[in-house]
C-alpha positions as CSV (number, residue, x, y, z in Angstrom):
1,X,193.4,101.7,292.0
2,X,190.0,101.2,290.4
3,X,187.2,98.8,291.4
4,X,186.6,95.9,289.0
5,X,183.3,97.4,287.7
6,X,185.1,100.5,286.4
7,X,188.5,98.9,285.7
8,X,189.5,98.8,282.1
9,X,192.6,96.8,281.6
10,X,193.5,98.4,278.3
11,X,193.0,102.0,279.6
12,X,195.0,101.2,282.6
13,X,197.9,100.0,280.4
14,X,197.8,103.2,278.4
15,X,197.8,105.3,281.6
16,X,200.7,103.3,283.0
17,X,202.6,103.6,279.7
18,X,202.4,107.4,279.8
19,X,203.6,107.3,283.4
20,X,206.4,105.1,282.4
21,X,207.4,107.5,279.7
22,X,207.5,110.4,282.2
23,X,210.0,108.4,284.2
24,X,212.5,108.5,281.4
25,X,214.0,111.8,282.7
26,X,217.6,111.0,283.3
27,X,217.8,112.9,286.6
28,X,215.0,110.9,288.1
29,X,216.5,107.6,287.1
30,X,219.9,107.9,288.8
31,X,218.6,106.4,292.0
32,X,215.7,104.0,291.9
33,X,215.2,101.8,294.9
34,X,218.0,101.4,297.5
35,X,221.0,102.1,295.2
36,X,221.9,104.0,292.1
37,X,221.5,102.3,288.7
38,X,224.3,100.0,287.5
39,X,223.9,101.3,284.0
40,X,222.0,104.1,282.4
41,X,222.8,102.9,278.8
42,X,220.0,103.0,276.3
43,X,219.2,100.3,273.8
44,X,221.3,99.5,270.7
45,X,219.9,98.0,267.5
46,X,220.8,94.5,268.7
47,X,218.8,95.0,271.9
48,X,215.8,96.0,269.8
49,X,216.1,93.0,267.6
50,X,216.5,90.6,270.5
51,X,213.5,92.1,272.2
52,X,211.4,91.5,269.1
53,X,212.7,87.9,269.0
54,X,211.8,87.5,272.7
55,X,208.3,88.7,272.2
56,X,207.8,86.4,269.2
57,X,209.2,83.4,271.1
58,X,206.7,84.0,274.0
59,X,203.6,83.9,271.7
60,X,203.4,80.1,271.3
61,X,203.2,79.6,275.1
62,X,199.9,81.5,275.4
63,X,201.3,84.3,277.6
64,X,199.4,86.9,275.7
65,X,195.6,87.1,276.0
66,X,193.3,88.0,273.0
67,X,191.0,91.0,273.1
68,X,188.0,88.6,273.5
69,X,189.5,86.8,276.4
70,X,190.4,90.1,278.1
71,X,186.8,91.4,277.6
72,X,185.4,88.2,279.1
73,X,187.6,88.8,282.2
74,X,186.2,92.3,282.6
75,X,182.7,91.0,282.3
76,X,183.3,88.3,285.0
77,X,184.8,90.9,287.3
78,X,181.8,93.2,286.6
79,X,179.4,90.5,287.5
80,X,181.3,89.7,290.7
81,X,181.3,93.3,291.6
82,X,177.5,93.5,291.2
83,X,177.1,90.4,293.4
84,X,179.3,92.0,296.1
85,X,177.2,95.2,296.0
86,X,174.0,93.2,296.2
87,X,175.3,91.1,299.1
88,X,176.5,94.2,301.1
89,X,173.1,95.9,300.6
90,X,171.2,92.8,301.7
91,X,173.4,92.4,304.8
92,X,173.0,96.0,305.6
93,X,169.2,95.7,305.5
94,X,169.4,92.5,307.6
95,X,171.2,94.5,310.2
96,X,168.4,97.0,310.4
97,X,170.0,99.7,308.3
98,X,167.5,102.1,306.5
99,X,167.2,101.3,302.8
100,X,168.3,104.8,301.8
101,X,171.6,104.3,303.8
102,X,172.0,100.7,302.6
103,X,172.0,101.9,299.0
104,X,175.0,104.2,299.6
105,X,177.4,102.1,301.7
106,X,179.1,100.8,298.7
107,X,181.7,98.0,298.5
108,X,184.1,97.1,295.8
109,X,186.2,94.5,294.1
110,X,189.9,95.3,293.6
111,X,192.3,93.2,291.6
112,X,195.9,92.5,292.3
113,X,198.6,90.0,291.3
114,X,199.3,89.1,287.7
115,X,196.1,90.6,286.4
116,X,196.6,93.9,288.0
117,X,200.3,93.9,286.9
118,X,199.1,93.3,283.3
119,X,201.1,90.1,282.9
120,X,198.4,87.4,283.2
121,X,198.4,84.6,280.6
122,X,195.6,82.7,278.9
123,X,193.6,80.7,281.4
124,X,195.3,82.4,284.4
125,X,193.3,83.0,287.6
126,X,192.5,86.4,289.0
127,X,193.5,87.5,292.4
128,X,190.9,89.9,293.8
129,X,189.9,91.6,297.0
130,X,186.4,92.3,298.3
131,X,186.4,95.5,300.4
132,X,183.4,96.1,302.7
133,X,182.4,98.8,305.1
134,X,182.8,98.4,308.9
135,X,179.4,96.9,309.6
136,X,180.1,93.8,307.4
137,X,182.0,91.1,309.3
138,X,184.3,88.4,308.1
139,X,181.8,85.8,309.3
140,X,179.2,87.4,307.0
141,X,181.6,87.0,304.1
142,X,182.2,83.3,304.7
143,X,178.5,82.5,305.4
144,X,175.9,84.7,303.6
145,X,178.2,85.7,300.7
146,X,179.4,82.1,300.3
147,X,175.7,81.0,300.2
148,X,175.0,83.7,297.6
149,X,177.8,82.4,295.4
150,X,176.5,78.8,295.7
151,X,173.3,80.0,294.2
152,X,174.9,81.4,291.0
153,X,174.8,79.0,288.1
154,X,178.1,80.3,286.6
155,X,180.0,79.5,289.9
156,X,181.6,76.1,290.1
157,X,184.3,74.5,292.3
158,X,183.4,76.8,295.1
159,X,185.4,76.3,298.3
160,X,186.2,78.5,301.3
161,X,189.5,78.4,303.1
162,X,188.6,80.4,306.2
163,X,191.4,79.2,308.5
164,X,194.2,80.1,306.0
165,X,196.9,82.6,306.9
166,X,195.1,84.8,304.3
167,X,191.5,83.6,304.3
168,X,190.1,83.1,300.8
169,X,187.1,82.0,298.8
170,X,188.2,80.1,295.7
171,X,185.8,79.6,292.7
172,X,185.5,79.1,289.0
173,X,183.3,82.0,287.8
174,X,182.1,81.5,284.2
175,X,185.3,79.7,283.3
176,X,187.7,82.0,285.1
177,X,189.4,80.8,288.3
178,X,189.2,83.5,291.0
179,X,190.8,83.7,294.5
180,X,188.7,86.3,296.4
181,X,190.0,87.7,299.7
182,X,188.1,89.9,302.1
183,X,188.9,93.1,304.0
184,X,186.7,95.1,306.3
185,X,187.7,98.8,306.5
186,X,186.9,101.0,309.5
187,X,184.7,103.2,307.3
188,X,181.0,103.8,307.1
189,X,181.0,103.5,303.3
190,X,183.3,102.5,300.5
191,X,183.2,105.1,297.6
192,X,183.5,103.9,294.0
193,X,186.9,105.4,293.3
194,X,188.8,104.6,296.4
195,X,192.5,104.4,296.8
196,X,193.9,101.7,299.1
197,X,197.5,103.0,299.2
198,X,196.9,105.3,302.2
199,X,198.6,103.8,305.2
200,X,196.1,105.3,307.6
201,X,193.5,102.9,306.3
202,X,195.2,100.2,308.2
203,X,194.6,101.8,311.6
204,X,192.5,99.7,313.9
205,X,192.2,96.8,311.4
206,X,192.8,93.2,312.4
207,X,195.8,91.2,311.0
208,X,193.8,89.2,308.5
209,X,192.4,92.3,306.9
210,X,195.8,93.9,306.7
211,X,197.2,90.8,305.0
212,X,194.3,90.8,302.6
213,X,194.9,94.4,301.7
214,X,198.6,93.9,301.4
215,X,198.2,92.2,297.9
216,X,196.6,95.3,296.4
217,X,198.9,97.7,298.1
218,X,202.1,95.8,297.1
219,X,201.0,95.4,293.5
220,X,200.3,99.1,293.1
221,X,203.6,100.0,294.8
222,X,205.6,97.8,292.4
223,X,204.0,99.5,289.4
224,X,204.9,102.8,290.9
225,X,208.6,101.9,291.5
226,X,209.5,100.6,288.0
227,X,211.0,103.1,285.5
228,X,209.2,101.8,282.4
229,X,206.0,99.7,282.9
230,X,205.9,98.2,279.4
231,X,209.5,97.0,279.6
232,X,208.8,95.6,283.1
233,X,205.7,93.7,281.9
234,X,207.4,91.9,278.9
235,X,210.4,91.1,281.1
236,X,208.2,89.7,283.8
237,X,206.2,87.6,281.3
238,X,209.4,86.0,280.1
239,X,210.8,85.3,283.6
240,X,207.5,83.9,284.9
241,X,207.3,81.5,281.9
242,X,210.9,80.4,282.5
243,X,210.3,79.8,286.2
244,X,207.2,77.7,285.5
245,X,208.9,75.7,282.8
246,X,211.8,75.0,285.1
247,X,209.6,74.0,288.1
248,X,210.6,76.8,290.5
249,X,207.3,78.8,290.5
250,X,205.4,78.0,293.7
251,X,205.3,79.9,296.9
252,X,203.4,77.2,298.6
253,X,206.0,74.5,298.0
254,X,209.0,76.7,299.0
255,X,210.0,78.3,295.7
256,X,209.1,81.8,294.6
257,X,205.5,83.0,293.9
258,X,204.3,85.6,291.5
259,X,204.9,88.6,293.7
260,X,208.4,87.5,294.4
261,X,209.3,87.2,290.8
262,X,207.7,90.5,290.1
263,X,209.9,92.2,292.7
264,X,213.0,90.6,291.4
265,X,212.2,91.8,287.9
266,X,211.3,95.3,289.2
267,X,214.7,95.5,291.0
268,X,216.4,94.6,287.7
269,X,214.5,97.3,286.0
270,X,215.6,99.8,288.6
271,X,219.3,98.8,288.1
272,X,219.0,99.1,284.3
273,X,216.3,101.7,283.9
274,X,216.8,102.4,280.1
275,X,217.3,98.7,279.0
276,X,214.8,96.9,276.8
277,X,213.3,93.5,277.9
278,X,215.8,91.3,276.1
279,X,218.6,93.0,278.0
280,X,216.7,93.0,281.2
281,X,216.1,89.2,281.1
282,X,219.9,88.8,280.6
283,X,220.7,91.2,283.4
284,X,218.1,89.5,285.7
285,X,220.2,86.3,285.6
286,X,223.4,88.2,285.9
287,X,222.3,90.0,289.0
288,X,220.6,87.2,290.9
289,X,223.0,84.4,290.0
290,X,225.5,86.4,292.0
291,X,223.3,87.8,294.7
292,X,224.7,87.4,298.2
293,X,221.8,85.8,300.0
294,X,220.5,86.3,302.6
295,X,221.1,90.0,301.7
296,X,217.5,91.2,301.2
297,X,216.1,92.5,297.9
298,X,214.4,95.8,298.6
299,X,212.6,98.1,296.0
300,X,212.7,101.1,298.3
301,X,213.6,102.3,301.8
302,X,211.1,100.8,304.2
303,X,208.4,103.2,305.3
304,X,208.7,104.6,308.8
305,X,205.0,104.0,309.6
306,X,204.2,102.8,313.1
307,X,200.7,101.4,313.4
308,X,201.8,98.5,315.5
309,X,201.9,95.8,312.8
310,X,204.9,93.4,312.6
311,X,207.3,94.2,309.8
312,X,210.3,92.3,308.5
313,X,213.3,93.4,310.4
314,X,216.1,91.0,311.4
315,X,217.5,93.5,313.8
316,X,214.4,93.2,315.9
317,X,212.8,89.8,315.0
318,X,215.0,86.8,315.7
319,X,213.1,84.6,313.3
320,X,213.7,87.0,310.4
321,X,217.4,86.2,310.7
322,X,216.9,82.7,309.5
323,X,215.2,83.6,306.2
324,X,217.3,82.3,303.3
325,X,216.2,84.4,300.4
326,X,214.5,87.5,301.7
327,X,212.5,89.6,299.1
328,X,210.8,92.4,301.0
329,X,207.4,93.8,299.9
330,X,207.5,97.6,299.3
331,X,204.2,98.5,301.1
332,X,203.7,98.8,304.8
333,X,203.7,96.5,306.7
334,X,206.8,95.2,304.9
335,X,207.0,91.4,304.8
336,X,209.3,88.8,303.4
337,X,207.5,87.2,300.5
338,X,209.8,84.2,300.4
339,X,209.7,82.9,304.0
340,X,208.8,79.4,302.7
341,X,212.1,79.0,301.0
342,X,214.2,76.1,302.4
343,X,217.8,75.1,301.9
344,X,216.8,72.6,299.1
345,X,214.6,75.0,297.2
346,X,217.2,77.7,297.4
347,X,219.8,75.3,296.0
348,X,217.5,74.5,293.1
349,X,216.6,78.1,292.4
350,X,220.2,79.3,292.5
351,X,221.3,76.5,290.1
352,X,218.5,77.6,287.7
353,X,219.7,81.2,287.9
354,X,223.2,80.1,286.9
355,X,221.9,77.9,284.0
356,X,219.7,80.8,282.9
357,X,222.7,83.1,282.8
358,X,224.7,80.7,280.7
359,X,221.8,80.3,278.2
360,X,221.1,84.1,277.9
361,X,224.8,84.7,277.4
362,X,224.5,82.5,274.3
363,X,221.3,84.1,273.2
364,X,222.8,87.6,273.4
365,X,225.8,86.4,271.4
366,X,223.5,84.9,268.7
367,X,224.5,81.3,269.4
368,X,220.9,80.1,270.1
369,X,217.4,81.4,270.2
370,X,215.1,82.3,273.1
371,X,213.3,79.0,272.9
372,X,216.3,77.3,274.6
373,X,215.6,79.4,277.7
374,X,212.1,78.0,277.9
375,X,213.0,74.3,277.4
376,X,211.7,72.3,280.4
377,X,214.3,70.0,282.0
378,X,213.2,66.5,282.8
379,X,212.8,66.2,286.5
380,X,212.4,62.4,286.4
381,X,215.8,61.9,284.8
382,X,217.5,64.0,287.4
383,X,217.2,61.8,290.4
384,X,217.4,58.1,291.1
385,X,215.2,58.0,294.2
386,X,211.8,59.6,294.8
387,X,209.2,59.9,297.5
388,X,205.7,59.9,296.0
389,X,203.0,61.5,298.0
390,X,199.5,60.3,297.1
391,X,196.4,62.1,298.1
392,X,193.1,60.2,297.6
393,X,189.4,60.8,298.2
394,X,186.0,59.6,297.1
395,X,184.8,62.5,295.0
396,X,185.9,65.7,293.2
397,X,184.8,68.2,295.8
398,X,186.7,66.4,298.6
399,X,189.7,66.0,296.4
400,X,190.0,69.8,295.8
401,X,190.1,70.6,299.5
402,X,192.2,67.6,300.4
403,X,194.9,68.4,297.8
404,X,195.0,72.0,298.9
405,X,195.6,71.1,302.5
406,X,198.3,68.5,301.7
407,X,200.1,70.9,299.2
408,X,200.3,73.6,301.9
409,X,202.1,71.1,304.2
410,X,204.6,69.6,301.8
411,X,207.2,72.3,302.4
412,X,207.4,71.2,306.1
413,X,208.2,67.6,305.0
414,X,211.0,69.0,302.7
415,X,212.4,70.9,305.6
416,X,212.3,67.8,307.8
417,X,214.0,65.6,305.1
418,X,216.8,68.0,304.5
419,X,217.7,68.1,308.2
420,X,218.6,64.4,307.8
421,X,222.4,64.2,307.7
422,X,222.3,61.6,305.0
423,X,220.0,63.5,302.6
424,X,221.9,65.9,300.4
425,X,218.8,67.4,298.7
426,X,215.0,66.9,298.7
427,X,213.7,68.4,295.5
428,X,209.9,68.6,295.2
429,X,208.4,68.9,291.7
430,X,205.7,71.6,292.0
431,X,203.6,69.8,289.4
432,X,200.6,68.0,290.9
433,X,199.7,65.0,288.8
434,X,196.0,63.9,288.8
435,X,195.4,60.2,288.3
436,X,192.9,58.4,286.3
437,X,190.0,57.2,288.5
438,X,191.3,54.4,290.7
439,X,188.4,52.0,289.9
440,X,189.4,52.2,286.2
441,X,193.0,51.0,286.8
442,X,192.7,48.2,289.4
443,X,192.9,50.7,292.3
444,X,196.4,51.9,291.2
445,X,197.2,55.6,290.4
446,X,198.3,56.5,286.9
447,X,199.0,60.2,286.1
448,X,197.0,62.1,283.6
449,X,198.8,64.8,281.5
450,X,199.8,67.9,283.5
451,X,197.0,70.4,283.8
452,X,194.2,67.9,283.5
453,X,191.6,68.9,286.0
454,X,190.3,66.7,288.8
455,X,187.1,64.9,287.6
456,X,184.2,66.3,289.5
457,X,181.5,63.7,288.6
458,X,183.4,60.4,288.7
459,X,181.5,57.6,290.4
460,X,179.1,59.8,292.4
461,X,177.9,56.5,293.9
462,X,180.0,56.0,297.0
463,X,181.7,52.5,297.0
464,X,182.6,50.7,300.2
465,X,184.9,47.7,300.8
466,X,184.1,44.6,302.7
467,X,184.7,46.4,306.0
468,X,182.2,49.1,305.2
469,X,184.9,51.7,304.6
470,X,184.4,54.3,301.9
471,X,186.9,53.6,299.0
472,X,188.8,56.5,297.5
473,X,188.5,56.9,293.8
474,X,190.4,60.1,292.9
475,X,194.1,60.4,293.5
476,X,196.7,63.2,293.0
477,X,200.5,62.8,293.3
478,X,203.6,64.9,294.1
479,X,207.1,63.6,293.5
480,X,210.1,64.5,295.6
481,X,213.6,63.7,294.2
482,X,216.1,62.5,296.8
483,X,219.9,62.4,296.8
484,X,221.7,60.5,299.6
485,X,225.3,60.7,300.5
486,X,227.1,57.5,299.4
487,X,227.9,55.8,302.6
488,X,227.2,52.5,304.4
489,X,224.3,53.7,306.5
490,X,220.7,53.0,307.2
491,X,218.5,56.1,306.7
492,X,215.4,55.7,308.7
493,X,212.7,58.1,307.5
494,X,209.9,56.5,309.6
495,X,209.5,59.4,312.0
496,X,209.7,62.0,309.2
497,X,207.0,60.5,307.1
498,X,204.7,59.6,310.0
499,X,205.0,63.1,311.5
500,X,204.0,64.6,308.2
501,X,201.0,62.4,307.7
502,X,199.9,62.9,311.3
503,X,200.1,66.7,310.9
504,X,198.0,66.6,307.8
505,X,195.4,64.3,309.4
506,X,195.3,66.5,312.6
507,X,194.8,69.6,310.5
508,X,192.0,68.0,308.5
509,X,190.2,66.9,311.7
510,X,190.5,70.3,313.5
511,X,189.1,72.1,310.5
512,X,186.3,69.6,310.0
513,X,187.6,68.8,306.5
514,X,188.2,65.1,307.0
515,X,185.8,62.9,305.1
516,X,185.5,59.2,304.6
517,X,187.7,58.0,301.8
518,X,190.4,60.6,302.3
519,X,193.9,59.1,302.6
520,X,197.4,60.2,302.3
521,X,200.3,57.9,301.5
522,X,204.1,58.2,301.1
523,X,205.9,55.7,298.9
524,X,209.5,55.3,298.1
525,X,210.0,54.7,294.3
526,X,213.1,54.1,292.3
527,X,213.4,55.8,288.9
528,X,212.9,52.4,287.1
529,X,209.6,52.0,288.9
530,X,208.1,55.4,287.9
531,X,206.2,53.7,285.0
532,X,203.8,52.4,287.7
533,X,202.7,56.0,288.2
534,X,203.6,57.9,285.1
535,X,203.1,57.3,281.4
536,X,206.2,56.7,279.3
537,X,205.6,60.1,277.6
538,X,205.9,61.9,280.9
539,X,209.0,60.0,282.1
540,X,210.9,60.2,278.8
541,X,209.9,63.8,277.8
542,X,213.1,65.2,276.5
543,X,214.6,68.5,275.7
544,X,214.7,69.4,272.0
545,X,218.5,69.2,271.8
546,X,220.9,66.6,270.4
547,X,221.0,63.2,272.0
548,X,224.4,63.8,273.6
549,X,223.3,67.1,275.1
550,X,220.1,65.4,276.4
551,X,222.2,62.7,278.1
552,X,224.5,65.4,279.6
553,X,221.5,67.4,280.9
554,X,219.8,64.4,282.4
555,X,222.8,63.6,284.6
556,X,223.4,67.2,285.6
557,X,223.0,68.2,289.2
558,X,222.8,71.6,291.0
559,X,226.3,73.0,291.4
560,X,226.4,72.9,295.2
561,X,225.7,69.1,295.1
562,X,229.1,68.5,293.4
563,X,230.7,68.8,296.8
564,X,229.2,65.4,297.8
565,X,229.2,62.2,295.9
566,X,226.0,61.7,294.0
567,X,224.3,58.4,293.2
568,X,225.2,58.2,289.6
569,X,223.7,56.1,286.8
570,X,226.4,53.4,287.3
571,X,226.0,53.2,291.0
572,X,224.8,50.0,292.5
573,X,223.6,51.6,295.7
574,X,220.2,50.2,296.7
575,X,217.3,51.8,298.6
576,X,214.5,49.7,299.9
577,X,211.5,50.0,302.3
578,X,211.1,48.0,305.4
579,X,207.5,47.8,306.7
580,X,205.4,45.8,309.1
581,X,201.9,45.9,310.4
582,X,201.6,46.0,314.2
583,X,197.8,45.9,314.2
584,X,194.8,46.2,312.0
585,X,195.4,50.0,311.7
586,X,198.6,49.3,309.6
587,X,201.1,51.2,311.7
588,X,204.0,51.0,309.2
589,X,207.7,51.6,309.4
590,X,209.2,53.5,306.5
591,X,212.9,52.9,306.3
592,X,215.3,53.7,303.5
593,X,218.2,51.3,303.5
594,X,221.3,52.4,301.6
595,X,224.0,50.0,300.9
596,X,227.3,50.9,299.3
597,X,227.7,49.1,295.9
598,X,231.4,49.0,296.3
599,X,231.1,46.6,299.3
600,X,229.8,43.8,297.1
601,X,230.4,42.4,293.6
602,X,226.8,41.2,293.4
603,X,224.5,43.0,290.9
604,X,221.7,45.2,292.1
605,X,219.2,42.5,291.5
606,X,221.1,39.6,293.4
607,X,222.6,41.6,296.3
608,X,221.2,40.6,299.7
609,X,221.1,43.4,302.3
610,X,222.1,42.8,305.8
611,X,218.4,43.0,306.9
612,X,215.6,41.6,304.9
613,X,214.0,44.3,302.8
614,X,210.6,44.3,301.4
615,X,211.1,45.9,298.0
616,X,208.1,47.8,296.6
617,X,205.8,45.4,294.7
618,X,204.9,46.0,291.1
619,X,201.7,47.7,292.3
620,X,202.5,48.9,295.9
621,X,199.7,48.0,298.3
622,X,198.8,49.9,301.5
623,X,200.8,47.5,303.5
624,X,204.0,49.0,302.0
625,X,202.9,52.6,302.5
626,X,202.0,55.0,305.3
627,X,198.4,55.9,305.1
628,X,196.4,58.3,307.2
629,X,192.7,57.6,306.9
């Protein structure tokens, strides 16, 4: 592994390519990972042709970076490396170290994740690690180094997440998003060419440093364990694009993150070591649509290192036995990269695997092209009922931190919802929709196109209401699709929603993040009311197939849901919110009231529920939502 200042991405690819070619010896390929290969067959002409088609189909999606963009990334990493060196030297002098020694203690930036794997796309962020010698503390990193970054004109959107499971500084450095971790090694100095793969480096380190180092160590181990790096890279580019287009790429929200997808692709490469990317994509869906979860995915036999750090082992750790889709990292200490996966997200992922297999079957038979695999299904036509989470604040800086906190907690809400006996599935869309400024739309949220950044300079003048409270002006939204079982029953979600908002509020208070104007709301919305939050183009975005096929796709549900009766398009089941205000603090009841349409001949509009519901108004007000201010 090379520090950023000396890291040439192109040279690294060439080095790895030669290593991949060396692996082509048949004897060495018989057993890769935990088992022998499924097939040692080499490519046929059709595999070569399909791989060329696959590469061409990926180009319009911006998954390949130009030489100029790649060079800019290297310049940014070089500048960041120089800043780290300057900071470590200054800190060393501040701690009374002689200048001659301070000049030699070193310190480096190491990359990991998609950039290190060589599969980053245009505009992608860079995951990086700052490695410092033993006399530099974590507190120094989040104080003096953070202050140094604030002084740099090319650094924008700077924010520190010190209390995270893996503490990180996030920033935009000259147009490149960077997540920078920190690790302090028990060494006097950090040489320029320093390899982090040696397990003994972890000795006497704290847990946070070990977690930070784990990203680099895992990424390097994945590259070492695949038989052909170039084939691995192209296959992974395709799978990552497919996962993002189908809304199942998010470790935070309970789907799979980048390292998990990389390990699944690496395992596929081990099982078909001589296959080209087109075949590997097809085999990927074949293998994992039939995988017997919770059987873990392992790239190699776990290392027998005993430095006292916890490792994933269901024989020892009771909690590991409840993981639903374990994918185990190959470097010590071995961890499950998918511990956030819930029953609902696993159901969604497995259905996408099955659909992916059906599509790639057709592609390999020449019945359709690769573009069909990358068609994005319409999430908003899939469900009839939604919970909309709205995160609001007064300015752009607050909104960045507020949204980060809320997004990290949404998976807990999903887990709570799916425990409800009347909820079949709670499917969260990983897309976060930023709204137009609230003061430009009568205080109501309306989503901007996906990917639109949060405005950072909107209404810098703080506005207050008649009670002197700061008014939020920026809003971001997440949508959770719900399916209920079709029975005569009242489903009370009051406790679930209030518990979630209270947890977010408490976390914000304890981390001193809470600012005036920050609010979180949860609203129930029917599909026909989505136009209040989303533009028509977002709601009606359709797949580029025939009209009949689109209608069929919009009504499709994950296979496991067919066991229960779904709320179909023709159903007259009704869901409504009951709310009341106990006091001026608007303590609200959130209740979903389901009534069986077969029990009445009235239409959905004229049916009168047993209890008096307050249906969401055309523009829902805070009296019909749960807010945490």
